[in-house]
N, C-alpha and C positions, 0 to 999 in steps of 0.2 A: 473944108478936110479935117476929117478925124484926126486926133491928137493922144498917142497913148504914150507909157512910159519907156515902152519895150517892143520893137519891131525885130523879128528873128524870119528875115526873107531866106527864099530859094533853096532849103533845106528838104529835107527827103523823113517827111513825116510817117514815123512808122506806127501802122493801127494793126489789130488783130490779125486782119485777113489781108491786109494791102499795103503799100507802101505809095506814097502820092508826094510829088514834088511840090511843094507850096511854101506860105507865108501863115505866122501866127505873130497876132498883134495883143500884147498884155497889158493891164491898166488896174492898180490896186490890187495885185495878187492875183487878179484871174485873167482866163484867158477869155479875151474878147471875140475875136475874130480870129478864123481858120479858112484860109483861102487855098482851094487846089488848083494849081494850074497858070493863074496870073497870081499876080502882084497886090498887096493891098493898096488901095490909094489913101495913104496916112502919111503922118508924121512922127516920131517919136523921140525922145528924149535920149535913146540909144540906140542904135542898131546893130543887129549883127549879121551879117552874111555867112547864111550856114551852106552855101553852095558846095556839092560833093560829099556833105556830111549829113548822117543820120539825127535826128530829134526823136527821142523814146520818151513816154511817160518815166518819170524819175522812179526810181526804183523804191519799193518799202521792204525794207529788212525788219522782217518780224520777229527777230532772234538775234540781240546781244547781249552781252554781258559789260556794260560799263563801272559797275562797281564803285557807283557813287551815291550816297557819301560814305564817307569812313574808309574806303580803302582804295583810293586813289593813286596808290603806289602799284596798282597793278593795269588800272586804266582808268581814265578821268570821261567825264564830258568833253570838255575842250577836245581834246587830242581825238577822243574816239568819233567823234560826231564830223570831224574835220576830214579823217581817216575815210567815212563812208561819204560824205560831199565828193571827195577825191575821186570815188568810184563810182558816182551818178546817182548815189543813193539820195534820196529827198524827205524820207521818212523813216526812222526806226521805233522799234518795241524794245524797250531795255526790260531785261529779266530781274526778277526779285530777289535773287538770291545771293547776289556776291557784295551786295552793300550792307553796310554796318549801321545801322540794322537794315533786318530786311523788308520788304514790303510785304507785311504781313497785317498790318492795318491800316486806318485812317491816317494818324500820326505820322506813319514813318512812309505813307504814301507822300503826304505833302514834303516832307523832307527832300524826298528824291523829286519832286518836282520842282522845287525852289532850286535845287543846282542845276537841272535841267534847261529850265527855262532863262538861267541867268549865262548858263555858260554853252547852250546848242547855236550851233550856226545852219542845223537843218530842223523839221520837225519832230516831235517827240511823243509818243504814247506808252503806257506803262502797262507791264504784266502787274497782278497779285500774286502772293502765294499762297497754295494750300499745303498746309502742312499740319500734323496732328494737333497743333496747339491754338490753331487760329478758325478753326472752321466755325464760331459764332461770329467773326469779322468779315466774313463773305459778304454778305449784304450791305454793311457799309464801304467795303472796297469797290464792290459792282456802283453803288451810287455815288461813287466820289470818281466814276471815270475811269475803273482800269479796262483794259482792251480784254480782258480774260483772266484766268488763273493758269497758273503752274505749278505742276506735282511732280516730284520724284520717286519714282516706284524702288529705288536702290538707293544706297547713300549719295549726296550730290557734292561731298566734299568739303561743304563748309557747315562747321560746327552748329551755328544758329539757325540751321536751315533744315530743319530733319525731312528724310524721307517719311512718305507714309505706308502704314500698313495697310491691310485689306479690309479692316473695319473703318478705320478714320476715312480712306480715301472713299469708299462706297457713303458714307455720311455727308463727304464733303459735295461729291457728286450731286447728292441729292438739293444738297444748298444751291449749289450754281445751277443745275436745273431750276430751280425756282425762282431765281433771278434772272433765269434767260441768257444766261452768258456760256462761256464754254471752257473747256479744261483742257490743256495742253500738258503732256505726259510726257516725260522722259522715260521712257518704257526697256527696262533690264532687268532679268530676275535678281533677285537679291540671293536668293538661295543657289542659283546657278553659280552665279560670277563669284561669289564667295567661298564658295567649296570647291570650286576650280582653282581661285587663286591661290587660296590655303593650300591645296595641293603643290601646285606648282612651286609655290616658294618652301615648302618643306624639303622639297626635292632640289633646290637650290636652282631652280629653271626659271631665271626671270629675262632670258634675252627678249626683244620684240615680238617673235612668234610666238613665246610663250604665253607674253601677256595679251597678243590677239587669241589664244587658244582658249585664255580664261574668261574670254566675253564675247561666246560663239554666237552666229547669228540665233540658235534655237532659243537663247537667254531673251532676245529680243522677242521672238515669234511668241514664247510663252506668256512676257508679259501682256504684250498687244492683246492675245487671245483673253486673258483676266481681264483686264480691262473693259475689252467688248463686252464682254458679259455684264459686267456692272452699269454700262452704259447703256446695253438694251434692258436691264431692270430699273435705273433709274430715271431715263428718260434723257441724260446729258448730252449736250453736242463735246465730240472729241475732236482734240488734234493731236497727231501722233508726230513727234518732232525729230528729226535728225535720223530718218531711216537709213541705215548703211546697205540693203538689201533690197532686191526686186523681190525675195521671198517673203519679206516683210510687208512689202508693198502688196502683194496678192493676197494675203490676211486680209488686209484694210478693206483692200476692194471688194474683195468676196464679202464683207460686211456690208459695203456700200450698197452692194446689188441686194441685199437683205432688207432694205430701207433706213439702213443707219445711219444717223446722220455725223457723219466723220470724214475728217480729211486727212491728208498726208504731209510732208515736209520732208524733202532731203535737202543735203549741203554739198556746197561745191567740192569741199576736199572730199566728199564719197566717189564725185563724178572726176576727178583726176588724180588722185594720190592712192597709190596703194602700201600693202605691206613691207614691200622693197623700200617705196620712200621711209617708213618708218623705220626702217634699218639702216638706212644711208643718212638720215637727217635727224635721227636721234627726237629729243624729246618736242623739238619744234613740230613734230607731226603726230602726236600722242594726244588721240582726242577718245572720248566714250559717247557711244561705241567706238569700237576700233576700225581703222581702216581696213580693210577687204584685199582682195586679190584681184587680177587684171579681169576676170572672166567674171567677177561681181560688178566691177564698175562698168564696163559694156553690157551688162544687162538691166543696170540701173538706170541706162543711158536711151535703150530701149523703151523701158516704162516712161520716160521720160518723152519721148517723142510719141508713144501712143496713149499721152494725156491720162497715164494711170497715177501720176505725183501732180499735186495741186501746188504747191509754194516752192521754192527754192529761195533759202535764207541762211546766213554765214556761220551763225551760231558762233560767234565772233566770243572766244573765251580767252582771252590774256592772261599774261601772267608775267612777273619778273624772270628775268634770263635765268638766274639762281634757281628757280622754281621747276625751270624746265630741262635741268640738268641732268642727264643719264650718268650716274654714279656706279663703275664697276658692272657696266651692261645691265644693272638693276632698274628694268625698264615701268615696273612698279611704282617705285618712288616716287616719278617725274609728275609734275602735274599735268592732268588731260585736260586740255583746251587747245584750240587752233587758232591764232589770228589771222581773220580773212576778212573783216568787214572793207576792205579796200577793194578787195580782187574778185569780189563775184562778177560781175558783169565783163570783166577781162577773162572768165574763166568761161563764162557762159559763150561768150561770144569766141574764144579760141577753139574750145574743146566740141561747145556744141554746134556752132554757125558755119566756122570754117573745116573743122575737122569730121563732123558729122552730119553737115547740110541741114542742121537745126533751122528752121524760116525764125526770122529777127521777130515775127509776130508770136509766136510759140516764147520765146523770151520775155517779151513784154507780159505775157500772160502770167507767166509764172512767179517774176518777179515785181509784177506792178499790178495789173488788173486781177487777177486771182486774190493776193491780200488784200486789197483796198474791197472786193466783194465780201470776203470771209468775216473781214471785222469792222462791217459797215462804214467804210471810208468811199465808196463808190455812192456815184459819179464825180465826187469833190475833185477824189484823186483815182490813180491807176488809168487814165483815158488822155488824150488831148482832144479837147472838144471846148466849145463854147461855155462858159460859164464854171468850165472846171478850174481847180487849183493851177497856179502856172507854175508847175513843178516839172521840170523838164531836164532831161540827158540830152547835150549834142556829141556824138561819137564821130570819129573819123574813123572809117572801115578800111581806111589806105594803110593807117599807120599802125607800126611796130614798134617794140621796144623789148627793154630786158628790164626786167624790174631790180632794181638795185634799194639798198638798203636805207638809204637816203632819200628816197623817192616817199618812203613810208611816212604818215603821219602819227602813228602809234607813238604809246608814250614810249614803247619798248619796241625799237625798231627792227622786231624781230617777225619771220613769215617763213613758211615751209617754200613759199614760190620765188624768195629773191633767186636772183638768176635765170629764170625760167623766161623764154622770150616770149609775148603776147601780142596776138594781131587782133584790132579794134583799140583804139585810144580816147578816153574821155577826154573832150576838149573843154568843155563846161556845163557846169551844172547850176539849175536856177532856181530857188526855191521862193515859194510866194512870191514869184517876178522878180526876186533879187538875185543878182550872179554873187555866187557865194565862191564858186571855184572856176580860174579860167587859166587856161595855159600851165599848168602844173602849181598853180597859186592860189590859195585861200586867200578871198578877194574883200570879204565882206570886212567893214570896221563897224557895223554897228548891228545891233540887236536885232535879230529876225523875229518878226512876228508868229510865234509856233501859238 
């Protein structure tokens, strides 16, 4: 009789196009057996009876800002990775800009890697930055394992991570194409946003609605259209992050139809929050691009259902509470970033599966399989299959809960979702065969091999 480290029995295994009841056997961090409809004849050091629950491939969050090293007063790897684990995420990609120093060369990449490997309870990968100053560092960053490169077409808000002008991004894209990597782009027009913001502020128009109007959808469309033309000229693979509107997605899909290698991400907040939430919740709901209206939310969900969006990622961008305050109704002054690492799956289940009949397999595709394929991690990750990594989320779809401040693992326990009731609850998260989260608590006390 076979012996395993962990046996998960009687769970509903969620595949892309089907759901089966079965068992999963895990040894040395890998899935060794998957049995559909019958029990695996084996023993294990630990068994989990998942009867009545659903087992998903662990989520891969391709867009988080953990700010370490150097800015852990905003968020750190220890708290950030635990919040992801509580949300069923088993791998994250950390953005390059919020740490001090930013991840723009090999030396700074190694600083970030050391922090993460010491403190993370889940798997981690790293974005390299593209700024006007580091084009010559693209090759060394790629050779040292960055998952891709990130650039801002408008100011990032971080003084030591400059946004790219047209010439530097074109040169950078040539370098990125030459090493076979991809460029992720924050696409908003500096000209449009700056001019509209200055006009609003001169007129003392600083409400939530004024802030949103200063960063209109056409700003995203202009920037996306421009970067698409550069991609066609350079051959650089593109990934557009946090698209806030289906109108932006339409431009990207037109480029796809022309044969351009381009993908698009949106975020849970664009699928669940609106301008009304920004008005009511203040700085907790401020982000860039900003939240849109209810019609835009519904149109984005239609794009999700139709397969027009490739990836759902949190864009977890935390800051201390003092930086999120809106003073004298001036929404331009507060930090733009939403804390959402812990709630991606909750939103996709509640708003997507239960409220809009989005299949569970589609959620797996958007949050796990597609990210794994796009970034070269498939089939080790993003699927429940023999020889894949044992990265799994076990979810009780019959459970519901009201998110409370004390439930959050963030360094700063703040979120625009506090007080919201969610359907579907993560009960267990497994990373490389180790149980790291179970029944509301982080359970690992040893370093996870990442």
